[in-house]
Steps between C-alpha positions, in 0.01 A plus 500: 500500500496181297427535128206302369694418182801337676566152373687285746628164375769281653712311251679181597749432221613162371759349733347654818369272774293585807452248778194597708169675448481815285208730574457821293249781488566541129572302185786257443659347195703190591754330272700343781406254780292551812507212747204613707163670460459797266227755574428821311214703642454730196607508137634221286672193644694357208711184501699539180647232276772326698356625833414246773295530821512210747213608718158659488420802286233765564437812294244732352602446136716191441686392188702175499748445220747304712444233762303496832524206737224583747145632520408812315235766587395777265254763612466667159627374167707186454701395195699180482745431223743302716479213747305488830535195729240577765137601544381822336239720667372797297209740519538720194584404142731220400687437173699189419758532223599223266814424708307480832568191712283437811542229756235563765143616533358817355235662719300823470445647846314796645709817503443550875666167579834610347515875577400531864604152614143440611439170665401236244212262571595207721484252215727710280869419471594846367796635698606866518841658491587765758431845361722801515334821613424750223399777739136510380199397699 
């Protein structure tokens, strides 16, 4: 039986590099480089200072202290203290720190569009990342 108080977080230390997509069912704290998409279905997705993601990011709670070169989707809270070069889609709260640097559009979207991958209206250019199964209906 899985404990309800278990905290699962994957740590990618400075100097680590992943080439390809990384899809997790729990939180991640990244201080290395991911050359691909980074998806965290639950928990905190944190790109730490010195961390770099060259691809799209999707997470429940997202904090960017490093650099993201790609679109970003946050289903819950979003905090940016680093640099994002890409469009940002969020549906919860957003906080921009004094070191935040944004190059792209900032758009608030309906939660249903990002969570279930529901089909967006025909005139919408919102794209969805493939989702990993969380085992819930």
